[in-house]
C-alpha positions as CSV (number, residue, x, y, z in Angstrom):
1,M,92.6,107.3,102.3
2,K,93.6,109.6,99.4
3,F,92.1,109.6,95.9
4,F,94.7,108.1,93.6
5,Q,95.2,108.5,89.9
6,C,97.4,107.0,87.3
7,S,100.1,109.6,86.7
8,K,100.1,108.7,83.0
9,C,96.5,108.9,82.0
10,L,94.9,110.3,85.2
11,H,92.4,107.4,85.4
12,P,91.3,106.7,89.0
13,V,93.2,103.8,90.6
14,F,93.1,102.1,94.0
15,F,95.9,102.0,96.6
16,E,96.5,98.3,95.9
17,N,96.6,98.5,92.1
18,T,99.7,97.3,90.3
19,V,98.5,98.2,86.8
20,C,96.2,101.0,85.5
21,E,93.0,99.4,84.2
22,N,92.7,102.2,81.6
23,C,96.2,102.5,80.0
24,S,97.9,99.3,81.3
25,A,100.8,101.3,82.8
26,P,102.6,99.5,85.7
27,L,101.9,101.3,89.0
28,G,104.0,101.6,92.1
29,Y,103.5,103.3,95.4
30,L,106.1,105.9,96.7
31,S,105.6,105.9,100.4
32,S,107.9,108.9,100.9
33,E,105.5,111.0,98.7
34,Q,102.3,109.0,99.4
35,V,101.5,108.8,95.7
36,L,100.9,106.0,93.1
37,V,103.1,106.6,90.0
38,A,103.0,105.1,86.5
39,L,106.2,103.4,85.6
40,E,108.3,102.7,82.6
41,K,111.1,100.1,82.3
42,D,114.7,101.4,82.6
43,G,117.1,98.5,82.2
44,D,116.8,96.3,85.3
45,A,114.8,99.0,87.2
46,W,111.8,101.4,86.8
47,T,111.4,105.1,86.6
48,A,108.3,107.2,87.1
49,V,106.7,108.3,83.8
50,E,106.6,111.9,85.0
51,G,109.4,111.9,87.6
52,T,112.9,113.1,88.3
53,G,114.6,110.1,86.6
54,Q,115.2,108.3,89.9
55,R,115.3,104.6,89.4
56,F,113.3,102.1,91.6
57,H,112.8,98.5,92.2
58,Y,109.6,96.9,93.4
59,C,109.6,95.5,96.9
60,R,110.6,91.8,96.7
61,N,107.1,90.8,97.8
62,H,105.7,92.2,94.6
63,D,106.6,88.8,93.1
64,S,104.0,87.2,95.4
65,G,101.3,89.8,94.4
66,V,101.2,91.2,97.9
67,C,103.0,94.6,97.5
68,N,103.2,97.4,95.0
69,W,105.6,99.7,97.0
70,L,108.8,100.9,95.5
71,I,112.3,101.1,96.9
72,P,115.3,103.1,95.5
73,A,117.3,101.0,93.0
74,A,120.5,102.5,94.3
75,G,120.2,101.0,97.8
76,E,120.7,97.5,99.0
77,K,117.2,97.0,100.5
78,T,114.9,94.5,98.9
79,L,111.9,95.0,101.1
80,C,109.8,98.2,101.5
81,S,109.2,99.8,104.8
82,A,105.9,97.9,105.2
83,C,107.1,94.5,104.3
84,E,110.4,94.7,106.3
85,L,108.1,94.6,109.4
86,N,107.2,91.0,108.7
87,R,108.9,88.4,110.9
88,T,106.8,85.4,109.8
89,I,104.8,85.0,106.6
90,P,102.4,82.1,105.7
91,N,103.7,78.9,104.1
92,L,103.5,79.9,100.4
93,G,103.6,76.2,99.4
94,D,99.9,76.2,100.1
95,P,98.1,78.1,97.3
96,G,95.3,79.1,99.7
97,N,97.9,80.8,101.9
98,V,99.0,83.0,99.1
99,A,95.5,84.4,98.7
100,A,95.2,84.8,102.5
101,W,98.5,86.7,102.6
102,Q,97.4,89.0,99.8
103,N,94.3,90.0,101.8
104,I,96.4,90.4,105.0
105,E,99.0,92.6,103.3
106,A,96.3,94.8,101.7
107,A,95.0,95.6,105.2
108,K,98.5,95.9,106.7
109,H,99.7,98.3,104.0
110,R,96.7,100.5,104.7
111,L,97.6,100.5,108.3
112,I,101.1,101.6,107.5
113,Y,99.8,104.3,105.2
114,S,97.8,105.7,108.2
115,I,100.8,105.5,110.5
116,H,102.9,107.4,108.0
117,R,100.1,110.0,107.6
118,F,99.9,110.5,111.3
119,G,103.7,110.8,111.6
120,L,103.7,108.1,114.3
121,P,107.2,106.7,115.3
122,L,107.8,103.4,113.5
123,Q,110.8,101.1,113.5
124,N,111.3,97.4,112.7
125,K,112.9,94.9,115.1
126,A,116.2,95.0,113.2
127,E,116.4,98.8,113.8
128,A,115.2,98.7,117.4
129,P,115.0,95.2,118.9
130,A,113.4,96.4,122.2
131,T,110.8,98.9,120.8
132,G,110.5,98.0,117.2
133,L,107.4,96.4,115.5
134,A,107.1,93.0,113.9
135,F,104.3,91.0,112.4
136,D,103.8,87.2,112.6
137,F,101.1,85.7,110.2
138,L,100.5,82.2,111.6
139,S,98.2,79.3,110.9
140,D,96.5,76.7,113.1
141,E,97.0,74.1,110.3
142,G,99.1,71.2,111.3
143,A,99.1,72.0,115.0
144,P,98.6,69.0,117.4
145,P,95.1,68.7,118.8
146,N,96.1,69.5,122.3
147,V,97.9,72.7,121.4
148,P,95.9,76.0,121.7
149,G,95.1,77.7,118.5
150,I,96.8,80.8,117.2
151,S,95.4,83.9,118.8
152,T,95.4,87.3,117.1
153,G,97.1,89.6,119.5
154,H,100.1,91.8,120.6
155,T,103.0,91.0,122.8
156,R,106.1,93.2,123.3
157,G,106.0,94.8,119.9
158,C,105.0,91.6,118.0
159,I,101.6,91.5,116.4
160,T,100.2,88.0,115.5
161,I,97.5,87.6,113.0
162,N,95.9,84.2,112.6
163,I,95.7,83.8,108.8
164,A,92.2,82.2,109.1
165,E,91.0,85.8,109.6
166,A,91.7,86.4,106.0
167,D,88.9,84.0,105.1
168,P,85.6,86.0,105.0
169,A,83.5,83.0,105.9
170,H,85.6,82.2,109.0
171,R,85.6,85.8,110.0
172,E,81.8,86.0,109.7
173,W,81.4,82.8,111.7
174,T,83.7,84.1,114.4
175,R,81.9,87.5,114.4
176,T,78.5,85.8,114.8
177,R,79.8,83.5,117.5
178,M,81.2,86.3,119.5
179,A,78.2,88.6,118.9
180,E,80.4,91.3,117.4
181,P,78.8,94.0,115.2
182,Y,82.1,94.4,113.2
183,R,85.1,92.2,112.4
184,T,87.6,93.0,109.6
185,L,91.2,92.5,108.9
186,I,91.9,96.2,109.0
187,G,90.0,96.3,112.3
188,H,92.4,93.7,113.7
189,F,95.4,95.6,112.6
190,R,94.2,98.9,113.9
191,H,93.3,97.4,117.3
192,E,96.6,95.5,117.8
193,I,98.7,98.5,116.8
194,G,96.9,100.4,119.5
195,H,98.4,98.0,122.1
196,Y,101.8,98.6,120.5
197,Y,101.5,102.4,120.7
198,W,100.2,102.2,124.3
199,E,103.6,100.8,125.2
200,R,105.4,103.4,123.1
201,L,103.3,106.6,124.0
202,V,101.6,106.0,127.3
203,R,103.4,103.5,129.6
204,S,106.7,105.3,129.8
205,A,105.2,108.8,130.1
206,P,104.1,109.4,133.7
207,D,101.8,112.4,133.1
208,T,100.2,110.7,130.1
209,L,99.8,107.5,132.1
210,T,98.0,109.4,134.9
211,A,95.7,111.0,132.4
212,F,95.1,107.6,130.7
213,R,94.0,106.1,134.0
214,G,91.7,108.9,134.7
215,L,89.8,108.2,131.5
216,F,90.2,104.5,130.8
217,G,90.8,103.1,134.3
218,D,93.8,101.4,136.0
219,E,95.5,99.0,133.6
220,R,97.1,97.3,136.6
221,T,93.9,95.4,137.2
222,D,94.5,91.7,136.5
223,Y,94.2,91.4,132.8
224,A,93.7,87.6,132.5
225,A,91.1,87.7,135.2
226,A,89.3,90.6,133.7
227,L,89.1,88.9,130.3
228,Q,87.9,85.7,131.8
229,Q,85.1,87.5,133.7
230,Y,84.1,89.2,130.4
231,Y,83.9,85.9,128.6
232,D,82.1,84.3,131.4
233,D,79.6,87.0,132.3
234,G,79.6,89.5,129.4
235,P,80.0,93.3,129.7
236,P,78.3,95.4,132.3
237,P,74.7,96.2,131.4
238,D,75.5,100.0,131.1
239,W,78.5,99.5,128.7
240,P,76.8,101.4,125.8
241,E,76.7,104.5,128.0
242,R,80.5,104.4,128.6
243,F,82.2,102.4,125.8
244,L,82.5,102.2,122.1
245,T,82.1,98.4,122.1
246,A,81.2,95.7,124.6
247,Y,84.8,94.3,124.4
248,A,86.2,97.7,125.4
249,A,84.5,97.2,128.8
250,S,86.6,94.2,129.6
251,H,89.8,95.9,130.6
252,P,91.4,99.4,130.3
253,W,94.0,98.0,127.8
254,E,91.2,96.8,125.5
255,D,89.2,100.0,125.9
256,W,92.3,101.9,124.7
257,A,92.9,99.5,121.8
258,E,89.3,99.6,120.7
259,T,89.2,103.4,121.0
260,W,92.5,103.7,119.1
261,A,91.2,101.5,116.3
262,H,88.0,103.6,116.0
263,Y,90.0,106.8,115.8
264,F,91.8,105.3,112.8
265,H,88.4,104.2,111.4
266,I,87.0,107.7,111.7
267,V,90.0,109.6,110.4
268,D,90.7,107.4,107.4
269,T,87.1,107.2,106.3
270,L,86.8,111.0,106.6
271,E,90.0,111.4,104.5
272,T,88.3,109.3,101.8
273,A,85.3,111.6,102.0
274,Y,87.6,114.6,101.8
275,A,89.4,113.1,98.8
276,F,86.1,112.7,97.0
277,G,84.7,116.1,98.0
278,F,81.8,114.7,100.0
279,R,79.1,117.2,100.9
280,L,75.9,116.2,102.6
281,R,72.7,118.3,102.7
282,P,69.7,116.1,103.6
283,R,66.5,117.0,101.9
284,R,64.5,117.2,105.0
285,D,63.3,120.0,107.2
286,G,65.2,120.1,110.5
287,A,68.1,118.1,109.3
288,E,70.7,120.9,109.5
289,A,72.6,119.0,112.2
290,F,73.3,116.3,109.7
291,C,74.8,118.6,107.0
292,M,78.5,118.3,106.5
293,Q,81.3,119.1,104.1
294,A,84.5,117.2,104.0
295,D,86.6,120.2,103.3
296,F,89.7,119.4,105.5
297,D,92.4,116.8,105.7
298,P,91.5,114.9,109.0
299,Y,95.0,113.6,109.4
300,R,96.2,117.2,109.8
301,Q,93.1,118.6,111.5
302,P,94.0,119.9,115.0
303,D,90.4,120.4,116.0
304,F,88.9,117.1,117.3
305,D,85.4,118.6,117.4
306,A,85.6,119.3,113.7
307,I,86.4,115.6,113.0
308,I,83.4,114.4,115.1
309,A,81.1,117.0,113.6
310,A,81.9,115.8,110.1
311,G,82.2,112.1,111.0
312,I,78.8,111.6,112.5
313,P,76.7,112.8,109.5
314,L,79.0,110.9,107.2
315,T,78.5,107.6,109.0
316,L,74.7,108.2,109.0
317,A,74.8,108.6,105.2
318,V,77.0,105.6,104.4
319,N,75.1,103.4,106.8
320,S,71.9,104.5,105.0
321,L,73.5,103.7,101.6
322,N,74.6,100.2,102.9
323,R,71.0,99.5,104.1
324,S,69.8,100.4,100.6
325,M,71.9,97.6,99.2
326,G,70.9,95.2,101.9
327,Q,74.3,95.4,103.6
328,P,75.1,95.8,107.3
329,D,75.9,99.2,108.6
330,L,79.4,100.3,107.5
331,Y,80.0,101.8,111.0
332,P,77.6,100.0,113.4
333,F,78.6,102.0,116.5
334,V,77.5,105.0,118.5
335,L,79.8,107.4,120.4
336,P,78.6,108.0,124.0
337,P,80.2,111.1,125.6
338,P,82.8,109.2,127.7
339,A,84.0,107.4,124.5
340,R,84.3,110.7,122.7
341,E,86.5,112.0,125.4
342,K,88.7,109.0,125.1
343,L,88.9,109.6,121.3
344,R,89.8,113.2,122.1
345,F,92.6,112.0,124.4
346,I,94.1,109.9,121.6
347,H,93.7,112.7,119.1
348,R,95.6,115.1,121.4
349,L,98.3,112.5,122.1
350,I,99.0,111.9,118.4
351,K,99.0,115.6,117.6
352,E,101.7,116.2,120.3
353,I,104.1,113.8,118.6
354,P,107.0,115.9,117.1
355,P,107.1,115.7,113.3
356,P,109.8,113.5,111.8
357,A,113.2,115.2,111.5
């Protein structure tokens, strides 16, 4: 993600900030320009402190503390382009759900940021009922004992997130129970959006689908049976030689979604390094292979090898920093050659998307 500053005092601020901690200026995000701007009141609206005089309203969900995005005051919209994707939100009568929704939206807005940066096609269900995207944030609470719990997943353009995933304790319990090295809200969003874009970019493109099957396998293999076998027997013993994660070995669709998520992980982390001017030169003889300089915008980098060449030393460094603080590795994965080729496939596919008109 980019490095953001308050446009009034130039103090560093985070993507989610609604107020500058230094000068107390209200902040809002302009998704069309991908900048956070300091605001000043203008009647019943806001204008940017150093802007063109255009008037804005906050997204309606700003009132719930879950969104800082701005919309033009002249229009009739009340929700921003990220929040209008929501079909179901948690019951806000429960105070715990408000906090959960705030965590969920923080991750979701970062997802939409990446989608905008990549220039991926994105419509909501109102704009495109058949191919648009929608989010359902649901809870197991109050469900009858004999009803299956809410599963995080994707079906026909609708991504469901169980709001229990917003609880770090629950998420850690689930991660440990499922023997996963990594489980985060943004990881869920990046994985599930991968399923959505498989339907948009791969399924209906014959040549792309053939190339997909050559790398990931035949998705026509029985999905339910493949998952049941994975949960019963685990992944094949050689999965680390072929896949990014054990779960990726369960079925070609899951391999795709896991690889898609990791492409987002790598690119967005590298953009943060680029924004901060990261440069690594280990003070050890023979460590030249682990030198790197984040001197390019990875969202606009056509050369996949350059992304990997910078990304691997970066993950080594941040993993080492985490271990110095007694924390798990930030990126607890390795990239075997077949997985790299799958990442390359996704990179090329995204780069082939025509820019927005």
